[in-house]
RODO-2510 file (C-alpha; in nm, 4 decimals, decimal comma):
residues 611
     n   res          X          Y          Z
     1     m    16,7018    17,8023     9,2111
     2     i    16,7486    17,4345     9,2135
     3     q    16,5295    17,2301     8,9788
     4     r    16,3748    16,9349     9,1634
     5     f    16,3764    16,5969     8,9997
     6     l    16,1340    16,3220     9,0886
     7     f    16,2472    15,9625     9,0627
     8     l    15,9991    15,6781     9,1085
     9     t    16,1558    15,3696     9,2360
    10     l    16,0777    15,0726     9,4562
    11     f    16,1797    15,1363     9,8162
    12     i    16,2198    14,7996     9,9862
    13     f    16,1455    14,7716    10,3562
    14     c    16,2851    14,5058    10,5836
    15     f    16,0598    14,4039    10,8684
    16     s    16,1678    14,3035    11,2108
    17     c    15,9340    14,2100    11,4915
    18     n    15,9406    14,3923    11,8197
    19     s    16,0906    14,1716    12,0784
    20     e    15,8481    14,0866    12,3520
    21     k    15,9557    14,1786    12,7033
    22     e    15,9494    13,9038    12,9479
    23     k    15,6308    13,9143    13,1474
    24     g    15,6084    13,8591    13,5088
    25     d    15,5927    14,0422    13,8405
    26     v    15,7647    14,3808    13,8511
    27     s    15,9363    14,4810    14,1742
    28     s    15,8728    14,8186    14,3325
    29     e    16,2358    14,9245    14,2380
    30     e    16,1819    14,8293    13,8793
    31     k    15,8455    15,0033    13,8694
    32     s    15,9882    15,3236    14,0098
    33     a    16,2504    15,3231    13,7456
    34     q    16,0110    15,2451    13,4578
    35     d    15,7207    15,4654    13,5547
    36     k    15,8173    15,8045    13,7074
    37     n    15,5426    16,0015    13,8725
    38     y    15,7406    16,3230    13,8887
    39     k    15,6480    16,6873    13,8972
    40     t    15,9848    16,7894    13,7632
    41     y    16,2555    16,7065    13,5056
    42     c    16,6228    16,7956    13,4633
    43     n    16,8187    16,8363    13,1393
    44     p    16,9659    16,6605    12,9617
    45     i    16,6585    16,4537    12,8876
    46     d    16,7103    16,1071    13,0435
    47     i    16,6307    15,8714    12,7524
    48     d    16,8137    15,5558    12,6350
    49     y    17,0294    15,7269    12,3730
    50     s    17,1615    15,5104    12,0946
    51     y    17,5352    15,4318    12,0511
    52     m    17,7051    15,5500    11,7416
    53     s    18,0482    15,4623    11,5951
    54     h    18,3112    15,6558    11,4060
    55     y    18,6655    15,5727    11,2775
    56     r    18,9221    15,8263    11,3996
    57     a    19,2911    15,7727    11,3376
    58     k    19,2064    15,4135    11,2330
    59     n    19,0454    15,3467    11,5729
    60     k    18,6780    15,2712    11,6067
    61     v    18,5155    15,5196    11,8511
    62     s    18,1998    15,4325    12,0400
    63     y    17,9785    15,7146    12,1802
    64     r    17,6229    15,7809    12,2669
    65     s    17,4371    16,0627    12,0947
    66     g    17,0995    16,2207    12,0567
    67     a    17,0568    16,5215    11,8272
    68     d    16,8270    16,7164    11,5971
    69     p    16,4993    16,6330    11,7728
    70     a    16,1722    16,6639    11,5797
    71     v    15,8895    16,6491    11,8301
    72     v    15,5245    16,6363    11,7305
    73     n    15,1969    16,6150    11,9289
    74     f    14,9736    16,3445    11,7841
    75     k    14,6474    16,2630    11,9439
    76     g    14,7675    16,3924    12,2847
    77     k    15,0995    16,2055    12,2854
    78     y    15,4439    16,3369    12,1959
    79     y    15,6519    16,1556    11,9419
    80     m    16,0214    16,2434    11,9322
    81     f    16,2411    16,1590    11,6226
    82     v    16,6145    16,1817    11,6648
    83     t    16,9157    16,1399    11,4354
    84     r    17,0347    15,7802    11,3796
    85     s    16,8426    15,6321    11,6723
    86     h    16,7074    15,3138    11,5144
    87     g    16,3502    15,4205    11,6113
    88     y    16,1843    15,6977    11,8025
    89     w    16,0256    15,7802    12,1401
    90     v    15,6776    15,8323    12,2705
    91     s    15,5547    16,0079    12,5890
    92     d    15,2232    16,1279    12,7245
    93     d    15,3869    16,3608    12,9786
    94     m    15,7344    16,4551    12,8551
    95     s    15,8783    16,2770    13,1503
    96     n    15,8451    15,9033    13,0756
    97     w    15,9729    15,8340    12,7176
    98     k    15,9300    15,4927    12,5743
    99     f    16,1421    15,3746    12,2784
   100     i    15,9635    15,2284    11,9741
   101     r    16,1482    14,9959    11,7397
   102     p    15,9550    15,0394    11,4147
   103     q    15,8843    14,7594    11,1740
   104     s    16,1249    14,9088    10,9270
   105     w    16,4995    14,9706    10,9008
   106     y    16,4190    15,3234    10,7630
   107     f    16,5019    15,4806    11,1046
   108     h    16,8331    15,3077    11,1560
   109     g    17,0465    15,5673    10,9796
   110     s    16,8150    15,8643    10,9269
   111     n    16,9795    16,2013    10,9749
   112     a    16,7718    16,4753    11,1295
   113     p    16,4402    16,3133    11,0386
   114     a    16,1530    16,5499    10,9638
   115     a    15,8089    16,4891    11,1205
   116     a    15,4646    16,6456    11,1070
   117     v    15,1090    16,5574    11,1607
   118     y    14,9015    16,5426    10,8414
   119     k    14,5338    16,4730    10,8950
   120     d    14,5112    16,1513    11,0971
   121     k    14,8712    16,0353    11,0402
   122     i    15,2242    16,1227    11,1168
   123     i    15,4449    16,1806    10,8161
   124     v    15,8217    16,1534    10,8288
   125     y    16,0928    16,2408    10,5888
   126     g    16,4726    16,1838    10,6018
   127     d    16,7449    15,9633    10,4800
   128     p    17,1213    15,9021    10,5422
   129     v    17,2087    15,9887    10,1916
   130     g    16,9835    16,2982    10,1501
   131     y    16,6892    16,1491     9,9605
   132     g    16,3975    15,9156    10,0204
   133     p    16,0231    15,8883    10,0338
   134     v    15,7821    16,0404    10,2715
   135     i    15,6597    15,7709    10,4978
   136     e    15,3426    15,7628    10,7099
   137     t    15,1507    15,5762    10,9745
   138     d    14,8302    15,6178    11,1683
   139     n    14,9624    15,3905    11,4425
   140     p    15,3083    15,5231    11,5430
   141     e    15,3174    15,3188    11,8602
   142     l    15,3035    15,0044    11,6561
   143     g    15,5499    15,1407    11,4027
   144     d    15,3987    15,0030    11,0867
   145     w    15,5303    15,2748    10,8534
   146     k    15,4266    15,2719    10,4887
   147     t    15,5751    15,4466    10,1865
   148     n    15,4240    15,5602     9,8643
   149     f    15,7405    15,4530     9,6772
   150     a    15,7969    15,8007     9,5439
   151     i    16,1562    15,9266     9,6215
   152     i    16,2259    16,2987     9,6146
   153     n    16,5779    16,3507     9,4795
   154     v    16,7766    16,6714     9,4100
   155     p    17,1303    16,7217     9,2582
   156     g    17,2591    16,8626     9,5916
   157     q    17,0644    16,6195     9,8137
   158     i    16,8332    16,7144    10,0912
   159     q    16,9943    16,8085    10,4284
   160     d    16,8155    16,8584    10,7619
   161     p    16,4637    16,8509    10,6307
   162     n    16,1590    16,9923    10,7961
   163     l    15,7930    16,9108    10,6997
   164     f    15,5365    17,1812    10,7741
   165     v    15,1580    17,1413    10,7404
   166     d    14,9775    17,4711    10,7134
   167     d    14,6365    17,5491    10,8359
   168     d    14,4927    17,4961    10,4826
   169     g    14,6330    17,1478    10,4595
   170     k    14,9233    17,2506    10,2267
   171     v    15,2559    17,0811    10,2965
   172     y    15,5947    17,2371    10,2666
   173     l    15,9530    17,1011    10,2856
   174     y    16,2289    17,3278    10,4315
   175     e    16,5845    17,2049    10,4230
   176     e    16,9640    17,2635    10,4301
   177     s    17,2719    17,2147    10,6348
   178     s    17,5588    17,4079    10,4921
   179     n    17,8263    17,6810    10,5483
   180     k    17,7581    17,7902    10,1893
   181     w    17,4021    17,7397    10,0755
   182     p    17,0871    17,9152    10,2164
   183     l    16,7813    17,7492    10,3649
   184     r    16,5267    17,6493    10,0963
   185     v    16,1579    17,5675    10,0632
   186     v    15,9461    17,3731     9,8230
   187     e    15,5744    17,2930     9,8377
   188     l    15,4828    16,9203     9,8330
   189     d    15,1677    16,7603     9,6860
   190     p    15,0103    16,5462     9,9512
   191     d    14,7602    16,4033     9,7028
   192     n    15,0317    16,2867     9,4661
   193     y    15,2826    16,1083     9,6841
   194     f    15,4238    16,4333     9,8300
   195     v    15,6087    16,5173     9,5104
   196     p    15,7369    16,8784     9,4718
   197     i    15,5123    17,1444     9,3246
   198     g    15,7250    17,3911     9,1254
   199     e    16,0811    17,4825     9,1959
   200     e    16,2642    17,5056     9,5283
   201     k    16,3087    17,8557     9,6476
   202     d    16,6149    18,0034     9,8263
   203     l    16,5173    18,1903    10,1527
   204     f    16,8055    18,3321    10,3562
   205     n    17,1566    18,2584    10,4752
   206     l    17,3712    18,3583    10,7773
   207     d    17,5203    18,7004    10,8188
   208     p    17,7784    18,6634    11,0924
   209     e    17,9243    19,0050    11,0138
   210     k    17,6076    19,1464    11,1580
   211     h    17,4872    18,8738    11,3806
   212     g    17,7481    18,7972    11,6436
   213     w    17,5779    18,4715    11,7629
   214     e    17,6067    18,3248    11,4197
   215     r    17,9948    18,3192    11,4329
   216     f    18,1658    17,9841    11,4405
   217     g    18,3714    17,8193    11,7166
   218     q    18,3752    17,8044    12,0984
   219     d    18,2358    18,1311    12,2301
   220     h    18,2178    18,2578    11,8655
   221     t    18,5876    18,2912    11,8347
   222     s    18,6614    18,1205    11,5110
   223     d    18,6856    18,2750    11,1622
   224     l    18,5745    17,9592    10,9898
   225     k    18,2486    17,9832    10,7993
   226     p    17,9522    17,8876    11,0196
   227     f    17,6739    17,6383    10,9323
   228     i    17,3049    17,7192    10,8826
   229     e    17,0898    17,4104    10,9403
   230     g    16,7917    17,2490    11,1110
   231     p    16,4943    17,4528    10,9958
   232     w    16,1742    17,4244    11,1871
   233     m    15,8527    17,6078    11,0840
   234     m    15,5926    17,7350    11,3392
   235     k    15,2837    17,9391    11,2746
   236     h    15,1392    18,1623    11,5426
   237     n    14,8580    18,4222    11,5065
   238     g    14,8967    18,4352    11,1303
   239     t    15,2776    18,4768    11,1366
   240     y    15,5218    18,2142    11,0101
   241     y    15,8241    18,1654    11,2411
   242     l    16,1083    17,9762    11,0575
   243     e    16,3618    17,8592    11,3165
   244     y    16,7128    17,7672    11,2142
   245     g    17,0299    17,6394    11,3886
   246     a    17,3800    17,8010    11,3899
   247     p    17,6843    17,8201    11,3987
   248     g    17,7880    17,4526    11,4532
   249     t    17,6558    17,1642    11,6585
   250     q    17,9721    17,0904    11,8526
   251     w    18,0148    17,4300    12,0098
   252     n    17,8885    17,5681    12,3416
   253     v    17,7099    17,8532    12,1513
   254     y    17,5030    17,6285    11,9180
   255     a    17,1748    17,8146    11,9096
   256     d    16,8455    17,8627    11,7268
   257     g    16,7324    18,1894    11,5620
   258     v    16,4226    18,2717    11,3840
   259     y    16,2939    18,4685    11,0720
   260     t    15,9342    18,5741    11,0395
   261     s    15,7026    18,6192    10,7430
   262     k    15,3351    18,6441    10,6417
   263     s    15,3798    18,3581    10,3877
   264     p    15,5430    18,0159    10,4047
   265     f    15,7529    18,1223    10,0923
   266     g    15,8643    18,4543    10,2517
   267     p    16,0008    18,7113    10,2125
   268     f    16,1392    18,6437    10,5670
   269     e    16,2535    18,9173    10,8061
   270     y    16,5340    18,8595    11,0637
   271     a    16,4026    18,8812    11,4192
   272     p    16,5830    19,1628    11,6066
   273     y    16,5674    18,9645    11,9296
   274     n    16,7751    18,6731    11,7907
   275     p    16,8926    18,4248    11,8885
   276     i    16,5868    18,2723    12,0565
   277     s    16,7312    17,9545    12,2089
   278     y    17,0902    18,0096    12,3470
   279     k    17,2761    17,8374    12,6369
   280     p    17,6538    17,9006    12,6248
   281     g    17,7340    17,8239    12,9869
   282     g    17,6451    17,5845    13,2732
   283     f    17,6788    17,2089    13,3051
   284     l    17,5546    17,1170    12,9572
   285     k    17,5976    17,3739    12,6864
   286     g    17,4304    17,4519    12,3536
   287     s    17,0672    17,4709    12,2469
   288     g    17,0474    17,4552    11,8727
   289     h    16,8751    17,2575    11,5878
   290     g    16,5551    17,2141    11,7686
   291     s    16,1806    17,1912    11,7297
   292     t    15,8877    17,3658    11,9054
   293     v    15,5775    17,1847    12,0001
   294     k    15,2457    17,2781    12,1766
   295     d    15,1621    17,0605    12,4806
   296     n    14,8160    16,9350    12,5784
   297     n    14,7714    17,2421    12,8064
   298     g    14,8271    17,4973    12,5288
   299     n    15,1898    17,5805    12,6231
   300     y    15,4957    17,5564    12,3963
   301     w    15,8165    17,3674    12,4541
   302     h    16,1409    17,3873    12,2595
   303     f    16,3535    17,0764    12,2247
   304     s    16,7168    17,1245    12,1229
   305     t    17,0649    16,9712    12,0763
   306     m    17,3314    17,0066    12,3416
   307     a    17,6982    16,9327    12,2872
   308     i    17,9426    16,7011    12,4793
   309     s    18,1929    16,6428    12,1933
   310     v    18,4452    16,4427    12,4025
   311     n    18,4406    16,0911    12,2572
   312     f    18,3629    16,2419    11,9171
   313     k    18,2462    16,5839    11,7931
   314     f    17,8976    16,4589    11,7349
   315     e    17,8512    16,3272    12,0839
   316     r    17,5389    16,5124    12,1828
   317     r    17,2278    16,5156    12,4104
   318     l    16,8754    16,6622    12,4092
   319     g    16,7286    16,9394    12,6162
   320     m    16,3790    17,0827    12,6643
   321     y    16,2814    17,4390    12,7664
   322     p    15,9704    17,6453    12,8178
   323     a    15,8966    17,8403    12,5059
   324     g    15,6211    18,0635    12,3681
   325     f    15,5245    18,3949    12,2183
   326     e    15,5036    18,7377    12,3883
   327     d    15,1971    18,9598    12,3403
   328     n    15,3796    19,1449    12,0659
   329     g    15,4633    18,8270    11,8842
   330     q    15,8229    18,8005    12,0007
   331     m    15,9290    18,4257    12,0306
   332     y    16,1214    18,3158    12,3354
   333     v    16,2911    17,9993    12,4713
   334     n    16,3824    18,0283    12,8401
   335     t    16,7156    17,8509    12,9066
   336     a    16,7957    18,0312    13,2418
   337     y    16,9098    17,7646    13,4908
   338     g    16,8172    17,5330    13,2025
   339     d    17,0104    17,2253    13,3399
   340     y    16,8553    17,2610    13,6916
   341     p    16,5190    17,0980    13,7796
   342     h    16,2159    17,2513    13,6164
   343     y    15,8414    17,1760    13,6440
   344     l    15,6961    16,9357    13,3846
   345     p    15,4057    17,0351    13,1503
   346     n    15,1400    16,8850    13,3657
   347     t    15,2573    17,0607    13,6766
   348     k    15,0618    17,3865    13,7134
   349     v    15,2705    17,7071    13,7513
   350     d    15,1736    18,0780    13,7666
   351     n    15,3763    18,1578    13,4491
   352     h    15,4779    17,9027    13,1947
   353     k    15,7857    18,0891    13,1033
   354     e    15,9174    18,0582    13,4662
   355     r    15,9105    17,6858    13,5366
   356     f    16,2402    17,6755    13,7336
   357     t    16,1711    17,4980    14,0723
   358     g    16,4148    17,7045    14,2668
   359     w    16,6082    17,3991    14,3677
   360     m    16,9678    17,5127    14,3626
   361     l    17,2872    17,3055    14,3066
   362     l    17,4191    17,1928    14,6394
   363     s    17,7060    16,9648    14,5236
   364     y    17,9294    17,2013    14,3240
   365     n    18,2919    17,1481    14,4102
   366     k    18,2056    17,0077    14,7547
   367     p    18,4412    16,7520    14,9167
   368     v    18,3939    16,4117    14,7438
   369     k    18,5660    16,0765    14,7925
   370     t    18,5611    15,7248    14,6568
   371     n    18,7090    15,3878    14,7323
   372     s    18,7875    15,3310    14,3587
   373     p    19,0067    15,6082    14,2203
   374     l    19,1633    15,6193    13,8805
   375     v    19,3920    15,9153    13,8221
   376     t    19,5430    15,9185    13,4736
   377     k    19,5775    16,1384    13,1748
   378     e    19,4767    16,0843    12,8098
   379     i    19,5679    16,2933    12,5075
   380     n    19,3128    16,2719    12,2230
   381     v    19,4916    16,3846    11,9111
   382     v    19,2579    16,4982    11,6363
   383     d    19,2925    16,3632    11,2794
   384     e    19,2702    16,5526    10,9643
   385     s    18,8974    16,5183    10,9318
   386     d    18,8355    16,6772    11,2711
   387     k    19,0504    17,0012    11,2078
   388     g    18,8452    17,2997    11,2795
   389     y    18,6005    17,1097    11,4978
   390     m    18,7866    16,9640    11,8019
   391     q    19,0911    17,0794    11,9810
   392     e    19,3517    16,8527    12,1425
   393     q    19,2252    16,7534    12,4816
   394     i    19,4219    16,6527    12,7883
   395     t    19,1735    16,4898    13,0310
   396     d    19,2301    16,3604    13,3746
   397     f    18,9806    16,1437    13,5475
   398     n    19,0238    16,2371    13,9134
   399     i    18,7214    16,1976    14,1485
   400     n    18,7066    16,5799    14,1735
   401     r    18,5776    16,5891    13,8160
   402     i    18,2574    16,4311    13,9307
   403     n    18,1075    16,7588    14,0648
   404     d    18,2735    17,0434    13,8705
   405     e    17,9556    17,1260    13,6635
   406     e    18,1335    17,0330    13,3338
   407     i    17,9895    16,7489    13,1384
   408     r    18,3056    16,7270    12,9288
   409     s    18,5093    16,6164    13,2306
   410     y    18,4434    16,2999    13,4312
   411     w    18,5590    16,0456    13,6881
   412     v    18,6532    15,6952    13,5894
   413     s    18,6593    15,4071    13,8415
   414     e    18,9344    15,1572    13,8299
   415     s    18,6690    14,8782    13,7861
   416     n    18,3058    14,8056    13,7745
   417     n    18,1711    14,6110    14,0736
   418     d    17,9226    14,6410    14,3576
   419     s    18,1851    14,7452    14,6166
   420     i    18,2310    15,0905    14,4694
   421     y    18,0870    15,4016    14,6335
   422     v    18,1148    15,7778    14,5875
   423     e    18,0359    16,0153    14,8717
   424     i    17,9638    16,3862    14,8657
   425     d    17,9869    16,6059    15,1764
   426     l    17,7574    16,9041    15,1427
   427     e    17,9553    17,0478    15,4450
   428     k    17,6327    17,1564    15,6131
   429     p    17,2890    17,0109    15,6525
   430     m    17,0636    17,1089    15,3593
   431     n    16,7205    17,0170    15,2180
   432     v    16,7773    16,7823    14,9293
   433     s    16,4914    16,7484    14,6716
   434     a    16,6448    16,5733    14,3728
   435     i    16,9675    16,3975    14,2498
   436     q    17,1036    16,3450    13,9000
   437     i    17,3665    16,0846    13,8055
   438     n    17,5233    16,1463    13,4611
   439     f    17,7063    15,8375    13,3346
   440     q    17,9733    15,8604    13,0703
   441     d    18,1248    15,6281    12,8128
   442     f    18,4928    15,5764    12,8924
   443     n    18,6554    15,3445    12,6422
   444     s    18,3225    15,2068    12,5479
   445     d    18,2817    14,9285    12,2955
   446     i    17,9031    14,9349    12,2715
   447     y    17,7273    14,9996    11,9342
   448     g    17,3641    15,0406    11,8311
   449     r    17,0876    14,9583    12,0812
   450     p    17,1559    14,6414    12,2709
   451     d    16,8815    14,5423    12,5150
   452     t    17,1284    14,4782    12,7972
   453     l    17,1926    14,8438    12,8832
   454     r    17,1257    14,9388    13,2423
   455     q    17,2578    15,1185    13,5472
   456     q    17,2041    14,9810    13,8957
   457     f    17,2779    15,1651    14,2139
   458     v    17,1576    15,2731    14,5537
   459     l    17,1479    15,6285    14,6937
   460     q    17,1852    15,6917    15,0666
   461     s    17,1799    16,0019    15,2816
   462     s    17,3116    16,0815    15,6350
   463     i    17,3330    16,3756    15,8698
   464     d    17,6230    16,2420    16,0752
   465     r    17,7912    15,9944    15,8464
   466     q    17,7106    15,7200    16,0976
   467     n    17,3453    15,6476    16,0349
   468     w    17,2509    15,6012    15,6654
   469     k    16,9095    15,6068    15,5058
   470     t    16,8213    15,4677    15,1670
   471     i    16,6522    15,7424    14,9578
   472     a    16,6546    15,5685    14,6161
   473     d    16,6958    15,2039    14,5275
   474     y    16,7692    15,1166    14,1776
   475     s    16,9612    14,8019    14,2588
   476     k    16,7286    14,5907    14,0392
   477     n    16,6740    14,8467    13,7717
   478     k    16,6474    14,7084    13,4105
   479     k    16,6103    15,0411    13,2328
   480     d    16,8819    15,2342    13,0523
   481     m    16,9130    15,5646    13,2505
   482     p    17,2311    15,7428    13,1237
   483     h    17,1193    16,0689    13,2928
   484     a    16,9372    15,9219    13,5858
   485     y    16,7227    16,1952    13,7464
   486     i    16,5681    16,1011    14,0841
   487     e    16,3084    16,3338    14,2343
   488     l    16,2591    16,2535    14,6043
   489     e    15,9019    16,2196    14,7274
   490     k    15,9767    16,4841    14,9872
   491     s    16,2849    16,6866    15,0782
   492     e    16,5367    16,5242    15,3015
   493     k    16,7473    16,7264    15,5424
   494     v    17,0928    16,5695    15,5038
   495     r    17,4680    16,6516    15,4851
   496     y    17,6101    16,3435    15,3100
   497     i    17,4958    16,1763    14,9916
   498     r    17,6373    15,8443    14,8928
   499     y    17,6177    15,6608    14,5581
   500     n    17,6588    15,2856    14,6010
   501     h    17,7382    15,1157    14,2701
   502     v    17,5790    14,7830    14,1795
   503     y    17,6232    14,7454    13,8006
   504     c    17,6500    14,9293    13,4696
   505     t    17,6959    14,7803    13,1271
   506     n    18,0277    14,9512    13,0361
   507     n    18,3674    14,8055    13,1219
   508     y    18,4348    15,0939    13,3610
   509     l    18,2068    15,2893    13,5901
   510     s    18,2354    15,6459    13,4651
   511     i    18,0363    15,9468    13,5883
   512     s    18,0559    16,2967    13,4433
   513     e    17,8497    16,4561    13,7167
   514     f    17,6973    16,3633    14,0534
   515     r    17,4530    16,6518    14,1040
   516     v    17,2483    16,7239    14,4162
   517     f    16,9618    16,9803    14,4138
   518     g    16,7551    17,1454    14,6885
   519     k    16,7964    17,4386    14,9208
   520     g    17,0595    17,5434    15,1669
   521     l    16,9493    17,6871    15,5083
   522     e    17,1469    18,0131    15,5048
   523     s    17,1485    18,3390    15,3200
   524     k    17,1284    18,3891    14,9446
   525     p    17,3884    18,6159    14,7949
   526     i    17,3575    18,9974    14,7517
   527     t    17,3011    19,1611    14,4198
   528     p    17,6264    19,1968    14,2265
   529     p    17,7518    19,5554    14,2841
   530     n    17,8893    19,7948    14,0157
   531     f    17,7401    19,6285    13,7100
   532     k    17,8776    19,7894    13,3916
   533     a    17,8444    19,7251    13,0216
   534     v    18,0801    19,8602    12,7611
   535     r    18,0073    19,7815    12,3947
   536     q    18,3258    19,7179    12,1928
   537     a    18,4193    19,8845    11,8634
   538     d    18,3047    19,5389    11,7147
   539     r    17,9318    19,5930    11,8037
   540     r    17,8728    19,2236    11,8180
   541     n    18,0580    19,2167    12,1455
   542     v    18,0076    19,3740    12,4885
   543     n    18,2223    19,3625    12,8068
   544     l    18,0165    19,3037    13,1159
   545     t    18,1842    19,3556    13,4597
   546     w    18,0706    19,3541    13,8190
   547     e    18,2240    19,2971    14,1642
   548     k    18,2701    18,9487    14,2928
   549     v    18,0014    18,8550    14,5496
   550     k    18,1033    18,6777    14,8664
   551     d    17,9623    18,3298    14,8896
   552     a    17,8188    18,3329    14,5363
   553     t    17,8417    18,0096    14,3400
   554     g    17,8008    18,1963    14,0140
   555     y    17,6191    18,4483    13,8081
   556     v    17,3496    18,4709    13,5407
   557     i    17,3323    18,7617    13,2962
   558     y    17,0196    18,8464    13,1105
   559     w    16,9667    19,0576    12,7981
   560     g    16,7007    19,1518    12,5482
   561     i    16,5781    19,4312    12,3257
   562     s    16,3202    19,5689    12,5715
   563     k    16,3222    19,6120    12,9487
   564     d    16,0382    19,3666    13,0150
   565     k    16,1705    19,0935    12,7793
   566     l    16,5185    18,9964    12,8858
   567     n    16,4640    18,6506    12,7549
   568     l    16,8274    18,5545    12,6749
   569     s    17,0742    18,4449    12,9448
   570     a    17,4169    18,3021    13,0187
   571     m    17,5428    18,1217    13,3310
   572     m    17,8933    18,1284    13,4669
   573     y    18,0464    17,9800    13,7836
   574     d    18,2880    18,1387    14,0374
   575     t    18,4322    18,4337    13,8696
   576     p    18,2508    18,7541    13,7589
   577     n    18,2715    18,9382    13,4374
   578     y    18,1753    18,8089    13,0855
   579     e    18,2376    18,8992    12,7238
   580     l    17,9086    18,8586    12,5486
   581     r    17,9726    18,8005    12,1785
   582     a    17,6159    18,7296    12,0565
   583     l    17,4771    19,0713    11,9817
   584     n    17,3294    19,2069    11,6485
   585     t    17,5236    19,5165    11,5276
   586     d    17,2243    19,7304    11,4480
   587     q    17,0328    19,6596    11,7730
   588     s    17,0269    19,8288    12,1161
   589     y    16,9992    19,6199    12,4283
   590     y    16,9046    19,6019    12,7954
   591     l    17,1149    19,3941    13,0351
   592     q    17,0986    19,2686    13,3986
   593     v    17,2846    19,0425    13,6250
   594     e    17,2170    18,8255    13,9388
   595     a    17,4196    18,6041    14,1737
   596     f    17,3250    18,2641    14,2977
   597     n    17,4386    18,0053    14,5545
   598     e    17,3017    17,6900    14,7173
   599     n    17,0524    17,9098    14,9271
   600     g    16,8948    18,0915    14,6419
   601     i    16,9189    18,3700    14,3950
   602     s    16,9913    18,7380    14,4654
   603     e    16,7764    19,0345    14,3551
   604     k    16,8660    19,1388    14,0007
   605     s    17,0843    19,4485    13,9343
   606     e    16,9586    19,7601    13,7844
   607     i    16,8934    19,7260    13,4102
   608     l    17,1603    19,8787    13,1856
   609     y    17,1042    20,0137    12,8412
   610     i    17,3521    20,0064    12,5547
   611     e    17,3033    20,1832    12,2187
***
């Protein structure tokens, strides 16, 4: 046990006034950019992520990042607190997120801030050096946070805190981020400045020898010790669900698992269906260190951290997924097709778990051209501090990188002016419903949260490449949209999509992915034949094989511990077969596979069972 020490000190706040936006008439283009009236969303969440900085090999590196989301529902609005963001976001629909600059410097460097609703206030805890006060406000949109001047301090510091308020009003602090120490809990006294009550209690640690998904590295292939971090407590039908992240934030297999208990102090039992939130494949990978929140319709959503790790290992983004609890109490997070368009919380669906629109990716590896190519290569050599985290990367910036469904690769224009265009040929007429433009930061020198960030462009469509129609005009946009998602008012039957650049804040126009969604007009693929599963001698791994399907863009495998709850999934493009390395050694599984292309999704295969 670690003895808690309480130090009373004066915590000085610096106040800065929110800058008033210039008032005046707002054009239709600006209004459409500022106030989306969408039925759908597409990961990563399109918010104005803050710029970070890091010194690597004596060079200062600039990169955007958003990670470790703590989302709470306060009086019908959702407040999202994110690592080192200089503030936080608010939304009433999980689509339009407004950034709030609080009247305090507290949020400028806060790592993994904890947030909870206590009575008629939001309480927040977190600090860049691992200790600090609990702060509170009853008006989070104003941001007039107050502190009680009591600082909670421990010898080992507090890492990745989580505040949990139980039904009886008791408050608990869960914390840790370590490849050595376990998660811990201590009760706090809300009537006495949230000071600890009693000693902190150790709860549980990782067990990668039994839990394959807890192994470190890309695809769980490293022998380095993994990290347990990011606790988040939920209570459902009298059971406590303590979520936790593993094995490391920079990997494609970053995930969340859960232990359950009948008490906030435990003992906690490992859930046999772990992990709960897992997304190792697709455009944007990873879904760990998250938070789960109930929306205004009574449904749950899981917000999580997704990795890019190109400019720096902590370059990350945020994702949101339908979540909930099965009738038997099993917790789930549905990440299948998790970076394709899904229906928003206020859009009614038959089954909350199944919010995928069915809009398929139409742009994958289609012919693409531009009038501003930059073909070069860059070698990023890791320094000593990055060993074990990043590998040497050789990256080319050819235009073909713009639609390869890999956020870690991207196209870089030779300049940044309003004469640049990028054009995708879908090769056949198709029904287009949405477009996503993912901007990247190539050789960026931006830091913090300047008010000048924006992306301006016009999207056009054509059937014959002779007659062009404007389908989205953001030429006067004044909003920062790093992952601009545009839902069309109605589907457009087109073959060619053109991005016409106007302006972006960076020195170079750089796009990691130009994604087009909708439905093709031909046949969906057949069910993958000859699906087989062979569990390896290392029971954490299973080899999945099937025959390649003609005209399939890719495949999705599903697995779970019962036939009717195949809640976990992994996506792969082009080639069949997959080595799944995320199993628990003492658990039997059911598995299934399907194929997909731009026209739809095949019927699923027969369900296989492995002991």
